[in-house]
C-alpha positions as protocol buffer text, in pm:
chain_id: "A"
residue {
  index: 1
  type: MET
  ca { x: -1861 y: -2470 z: -3442 }
}
residue {
  index: 2
  type: ALA
  ca { x: -2098 y: -2346 z: -3165 }
}
residue {
  index: 3
  type: ALA
  ca { x: -2330 y: -2178 z: -3435 }
}
residue {
  index: 4
  type: ALA
  ca { x: -2295 y: -2463 z: -3638 }
}
residue {
  index: 5
  type: THR
  ca { x: -2489 y: -2701 z: -3361 }
}
residue {
  index: 6
  type: ARG
  ca { x: -2731 y: -2371 z: -3331 }
}
residue {
  index: 7
  type: ASN
  ca { x: -2619 y: -2318 z: -2937 }
}
residue {
  index: 8
  type: TRP
  ca { x: -2669 y: -1942 z: -2997 }
}
residue {
  index: 9
  type: ALA
  ca { x: -2525 y: -1827 z: -2634 }
}
residue {
  index: 10
  type: TRP
  ca { x: -2172 y: -2031 z: -2662 }
}
residue {
  index: 11
  type: ALA
  ca { x: -2139 y: -1888 z: -3026 }
}
residue {
  index: 12
  type: GLY
  ca { x: -2217 y: -1492 z: -2936 }
}
residue {
  index: 13
  type: GLY
  ca { x: -1966 y: -1585 z: -2594 }
}
residue {
  index: 14
  type: LEU
  ca { x: -1734 y: -1639 z: -2826 }
}
residue {
  index: 15
  type: ALA
  ca { x: -1783 y: -1379 z: -3051 }
}
residue {
  index: 16
  type: ILE
  ca { x: -1751 y: -1140 z: -2773 }
}
residue {
  index: 17
  type: GLY
  ca { x: -1461 y: -1266 z: -2598 }
}
residue {
  index: 18
  type: ALA
  ca { x: -1258 y: -1270 z: -2878 }
}
residue {
  index: 19
  type: VAL
  ca { x: -1364 y: -879 z: -2929 }
}
residue {
  index: 20
  type: LEU
  ca { x: -1308 y: -807 z: -2567 }
}
residue {
  index: 21
  type: ALA
  ca { x: -923 y: -993 z: -2628 }
}
residue {
  index: 22
  type: TRP
  ca { x: -869 y: -751 z: -2948 }
}
residue {
  index: 23
  type: PHE
  ca { x: -952 y: -400 z: -2755 }
}
residue {
  index: 24
  type: ASN
  ca { x: -741 y: -572 z: -2486 }
}
residue {
  index: 25
  type: PHE
  ca { x: -422 y: -620 z: -2726 }
}
residue {
  index: 26
  type: ARG
  ca { x: -489 y: -256 z: -2873 }
}
residue {
  index: 27
  type: TRP
  ca { x: -468 y: -126 z: -2528 }
}
residue {
  index: 28
  type: LEU
  ca { x: -177 y: -324 z: -2451 }
}
residue {
  index: 29
  type: ARG
  ca { x: -5 y: -201 z: -2790 }
}
residue {
  index: 30
  type: LYS
  ca { x: -108 y: 154 z: -2700 }
}
residue {
  index: 31
  type: GLY
  ca { x: 36 y: 174 z: -2341 }
}
residue {
  index: 32
  type: LEU
  ca { x: 334 y: -15 z: -2425 }
}
residue {
  index: 33
  type: ASP
  ca { x: 414 y: 217 z: -2763 }
}
residue {
  index: 34
  type: ALA
  ca { x: 348 y: 522 z: -2475 }
}
residue {
  index: 35
  type: LEU
  ca { x: 586 y: 349 z: -2249 }
}
residue {
  index: 36
  type: VAL
  ca { x: 897 y: 291 z: -2461 }
}
residue {
  index: 37
  type: ALA
  ca { x: 816 y: 707 z: -2623 }
}
residue {
  index: 38
  type: ALA
  ca { x: 849 y: 824 z: -2304 }
}
residue {
  index: 39
  type: SER
  ca { x: 1202 y: 621 z: -2221 }
}
residue {
  index: 40
  type: ALA
  ca { x: 1333 y: 705 z: -2527 }
}
residue {
  index: 41
  type: ALA
  ca { x: 1274 y: 1069 z: -2494 }
}
residue {
  index: 42
  type: GLN
  ca { x: 1429 y: 1023 z: -2154 }
}
residue {
  index: 43
  type: ALA
  ca { x: 1755 y: 795 z: -2289 }
}
residue {
  index: 44
  type: GLY
  ca { x: 2012 y: 1041 z: -2159 }
}
residue {
  index: 45
  type: GLU
  ca { x: 1886 y: 1113 z: -1786 }
}
residue {
  index: 46
  type: GLU
  ca { x: 2011 y: 861 z: -1454 }
}
residue {
  index: 47
  type: GLU
  ca { x: 1649 y: 787 z: -1330 }
}
residue {
  index: 48
  type: PRO
  ca { x: 1412 y: 807 z: -1599 }
}
residue {
  index: 49
  type: ARG
  ca { x: 1010 y: 907 z: -1528 }
}
residue {
  index: 50
  type: VAL
  ca { x: 722 y: 674 z: -1625 }
}
residue {
  index: 51
  type: PRO
  ca { x: 420 y: 896 z: -1677 }
}
residue {
  index: 52
  type: ILE
  ca { x: 147 y: 822 z: -1432 }
}
residue {
  index: 53
  type: GLY
  ca { x: -129 y: 762 z: -1670 }
}
residue {
  index: 54
  type: THR
  ca { x: 106 y: 455 z: -1811 }
}
residue {
  index: 55
  type: TYR
  ca { x: 35 y: 313 z: -1461 }
}
residue {
  index: 56
  type: PHE
  ca { x: -338 y: 407 z: -1482 }
}
residue {
  index: 57
  type: ARG
  ca { x: -437 y: 255 z: -1827 }
}
residue {
  index: 58
  type: ALA
  ca { x: -309 y: -95 z: -1708 }
}
residue {
  index: 59
  type: VAL
  ca { x: -453 y: -134 z: -1464 }
}
residue {
  index: 60
  type: PHE
  ca { x: -821 y: 65 z: -1602 }
}
residue {
  index: 61
  type: ARG
  ca { x: -738 y: -212 z: -1913 }
}
residue {
  index: 62
  type: TYR
  ca { x: -828 y: -513 z: -1687 }
}
residue {
  index: 63
  type: ALA
  ca { x: -1126 y: -315 z: -1465 }
}
residue {
  index: 64
  type: LEU
  ca { x: -1243 y: -252 z: -1798 }
}
residue {
  index: 65
  type: LEU
  ca { x: -1249 y: -633 z: -1896 }
}
residue {
  index: 66
  type: ALA
  ca { x: -1380 y: -766 z: -1601 }
}
residue {
  index: 67
  type: LEU
  ca { x: -1709 y: -512 z: -1579 }
}
residue {
  index: 68
  type: CYS
  ca { x: -1763 y: -585 z: -1943 }
}
residue {
  index: 69
  type: VAL
  ca { x: -1754 y: -973 z: -1848 }
}
residue {
  index: 70
  type: TYR
  ca { x: -1967 y: -891 z: -1545 }
}
residue {
  index: 71
  type: VAL
  ca { x: -2219 y: -693 z: -1739 }
}
residue {
  index: 72
  type: ILE
  ca { x: -2279 y: -968 z: -2029 }
}
residue {
  index: 73
  type: PHE
  ca { x: -2276 y: -1227 z: -1820 }
}
residue {
  index: 74
  type: GLU
  ca { x: -2508 y: -1059 z: -1599 }
}
residue {
  index: 75
  type: PHE
  ca { x: -2730 y: -865 z: -1842 }
}
residue {
  index: 76
  type: LEU
  ca { x: -2745 y: -1104 z: -2160 }
}
residue {
  index: 77
  type: ARG
  ca { x: -2693 y: -1418 z: -1986 }
}
residue {
  index: 78
  type: VAL
  ca { x: -2403 y: -1500 z: -2213 }
}
residue {
  index: 79
  type: PRO
  ca { x: -2236 y: -1829 z: -2049 }
}
residue {
  index: 80
  type: LEU
  ca { x: -1876 y: -1730 z: -1831 }
}
residue {
  index: 81
  type: ALA
  ca { x: -1696 y: -1967 z: -2015 }
}
residue {
  index: 82
  type: SER
  ca { x: -1737 y: -1925 z: -2344 }
}
residue {
  index: 83
  type: MET
  ca { x: -1646 y: -1555 z: -2282 }
}
residue {
  index: 84
  type: ILE
  ca { x: -1339 y: -1680 z: -2117 }
}
residue {
  index: 85
  type: VAL
  ca { x: -1265 y: -1932 z: -2437 }
}
residue {
  index: 86
  type: GLY
  ca { x: -1320 y: -1639 z: -2720 }
}
residue {
  index: 87
  type: MET
  ca { x: -1032 y: -1441 z: -2456 }
}
residue {
  index: 88
  type: CYS
  ca { x: -810 y: -1701 z: -2553 }
}
residue {
  index: 89
  type: SER
  ca { x: -897 y: -1744 z: -2902 }
}
residue {
  index: 90
  type: LEU
  ca { x: -654 y: -1440 z: -2997 }
}
residue {
  index: 91
  type: GLY
  ca { x: -348 y: -1645 z: -2780 }
}
residue {
  index: 92
  type: ALA
  ca { x: -444 y: -1993 z: -2971 }
}
residue {
  index: 93
  type: ALA
  ca { x: -427 y: -1746 z: -3342 }
}
residue {
  index: 94
  type: ALA
  ca { x: -137 y: -1608 z: -3267 }
}
residue {
  index: 95
  type: ILE
  ca { x: 45 y: -1948 z: -3198 }
}
residue {
  index: 96
  type: ALA
  ca { x: -97 y: -2135 z: -3506 }
}
residue {
  index: 97
  type: ALA
  ca { x: 59 y: -1813 z: -3700 }
}
residue {
  index: 98
  type: SER
  ca { x: 381 y: -1852 z: -3566 }
}
residue {
  index: 99
  type: VAL
  ca { x: 391 y: -2245 z: -3626 }
}
residue {
  index: 100
  type: TYR
  ca { x: 229 y: -2150 z: -3974 }
}
residue {
  index: 101
  type: GLU
  ca { x: 547 y: -1951 z: -4038 }
}
residue {
  index: 102
  type: VAL
  ca { x: 771 y: -2227 z: -3871 }
}
residue {
  index: 103
  type: VAL
  ca { x: 620 y: -2508 z: -4094 }
}
residue {
  index: 104
  type: ARG
  ca { x: 646 y: -2277 z: -4413 }
}
residue {
  index: 105
  type: PRO
  ca { x: 897 y: -2003 z: -4385 }
}
residue {
  index: 106
  type: GLY
  ca { x: 853 y: -1690 z: -4581 }
}
residue {
  index: 107
  type: LYS
  ca { x: 826 y: -1698 z: -4936 }
}
C-alpha cells in the first residue's frame, strides 16, 4: 500500500522491518534448536546445564536488531514507525495463516 501511494520511505521501512523480523525468527529458531539439543543430550542428568552461548545469543539477537533499527533510522532516514509495523508483519502473517487453516482445513 505504501508503494502504491508512492511513499517510498514507508515502503522501505516496511520491507526492512519484514526482513529484520525474518532474521529474528531464524535466530530464535536456531537458539531453541540448540536448547532442545542440549536438553536432549542431558536427559538423564539431575540438573541439566544450558550452554552459556545460548544466553548470549538470546541477548545478542535483540541487541543486534536494536542496533540495525537505530542505524537505519539515523542514516537512511526511514520512518521508525514503518520499521516497527514491518516487524509485526511476520506475526500478522502467522495469524492469517492460522485463521486460514481453521476456516479451510487441509485437503
